N, C-alpha and C positions, 0 to 999 in steps of 0.2 A: 504494500500500500504506500503510495507516495504522499508527500506533504499536501495538506489541503490548499486549494487555490485561494486567492485573495477574496473571492466572492464567498467561499465556504467559511473562511476565517471571520469575515464581517458578519455573516449570518449566525455564526456560533460564538460570537465574541464573549458573551457573558459566561458561557460554559468554559471556554478556554481560560478566561481570567480566573474563575473559581478553581480550576484544576491547577493553575500555575502559582497562584498567590501563596499557598503555604511554603512552596519551595523557595520562592524569592524572599520571603521573610527571614529565611535562615542565612541569607547571603548579604554581604555589603554591596553597595552599588557597583564598586569596581569589580568585585568577584562576579556579579551577575552579568555585567557588560562583557567581561573577559570570556566567560563560559558561552554566552550567546555568540560572540564573534568567532570563537574557536570552531563552532559548528556551522558557520556561514550565515548566521542571522545578522542582518544589518541592524546595528543597535548603537546607541550612545546614551549617556546619562541626560536626564532632564535637569537643567540647572536653575537655581533661583536667580532673580535679577541681580542680586549681590554677587553671586558666583560668576555670572556672565561678565559683569563689569570688571571683575578682578582676574578673569581667565587670561593666561599668558598669551594665547593666540589673538585674543581681542586687543590686548596691549601691543603686541608685536605689529599687528596690522593697523594700529592707530585708529581704531573704530570708535573711540570715545573722544569727544572734543569738548572743550570748555568754551561756552559762549557767555558774553556779558548779559546780565539781567538787571535792569535798572532797579535800584533800591534793595538789592540783595546780593548774596554771593553769586559768583559765576555758576551757571548750570552745566552739568555734565549731560551731553546729549549724544545720541548715536549719530556718527558721521555718515556721510553719503557712501553707499556701498560700492559705487562705480568709481574707478580711478582711470581717467582718460588723459593721455599725455598731451594732446593738442587742445583739449578743452577742460582744464582742471576746474573742479568745483571750488566754491568758497562759501563760508558762512559769514555774511556781511554784518549781521546784527542778531541780537537776541530776540526772544519772543516778545510780542506786544504786551503791554500792561492791560489789565482787565478794563474793558471799555474804551481802549485807546482808539479803535477804528469804528466804533459803533455809529457815530454820526456820518462818517464817510460811507459806510455800507448802506445804512438806511437812506441816505441821500441818493445813492446810486439806484435805489429801489423806488425812488419817486417821492420820498417824504421831504417836505420843505422845512425850512428853519422853524416855522411856527409849530408845525406838528411835532418836530423833535423836541422843542422846548416844552410843549404841553405834555408829551409822553414822559419826559424826564422830571417833571415837577414832583417834588416830594420824595424823590429817590436819592439815596446817598451817592456821594461822589465815588468814582471807582476806587480811589485810595482807601476810602472808608470801608468799602466792601472787602478789600483785601486785608483789613485789620489795621490800617494805618490812617492817621489823620492827614489832612491835606498838607500839613507842614512836615510830614514824615515821622512824627512822633508816634510811638505805639502806645 
C-alpha cells in the first residue's frame, strides 16, 4: 500500500492528526522535524514571531528593517522580499500616524471641507486616540 494522496490526507486529516499526536508529544520539535525529513517528508518547524525575527537566516538576508515612526521608537518591519539590482527598493518613510491621511482620503471620495468638519466635530484628535495629548505628553 502506498502513501495516501494529498486528497486522501485532506479528507482524513482529523484521523491522521489523532493517530500522530501522541507520538509527536514525546519528541522535541527538532527531533520531530529530523525524523520526518529522514523519511522524505517535507517539514520545518513553525516559529513564533519572536523566533522568526531572531532567526539567523532572516538576519543574514537583512529581512528586518528599522523605519522611523514619529513620536516613538523606530519600528522593526519586514523588508521587501525582492532584491533587484537595477531597481532597488527603499523604505522612504515610516507608517502614517492615526488619522494623518483621513481628510485626504475622504476628500478624494467627494467629501468637502464642511462635511469633514461636521463629521469630525466632537471627536478626539488623532494624538489623543493614540494615548497622547496634542502636545505629546502622555
